[in-house]
C-alpha positions, 0 to 999 in steps of 0.5 A: 736035952733033958739035962739042959731042962733040969739045969734050968729047972734047978736054976743053975743056968738060964736061957733066953727064949726065941722063935726060929720059924715054927719052933721055940729055941733056947739061947745060952750066954757063953758063961752059961754054956761053959757052966753046962759043960763043966757041970756035965763033966763032973756029973760024968765023973759021978758027982751029984747035981749039986756038987757038980754045980758047986765044982763048976762054979769053983773052976770058973772062979779059979781055973788055975786050980783045976 
């Protein structure tokens, strides 16, 4: 969860806020969900947040290269 907040704070992804009963929840579009998965994948490989974000964008633009 902290990772999602950080990604939003940095502007890497955006979410829509919605109320679900008493809670506010964040909804992500499919593209942002894919971007989050890729960024986390690259972070787990040891890349910095900025580099992981750049690599995620590159992979999303040209998935055949990865």
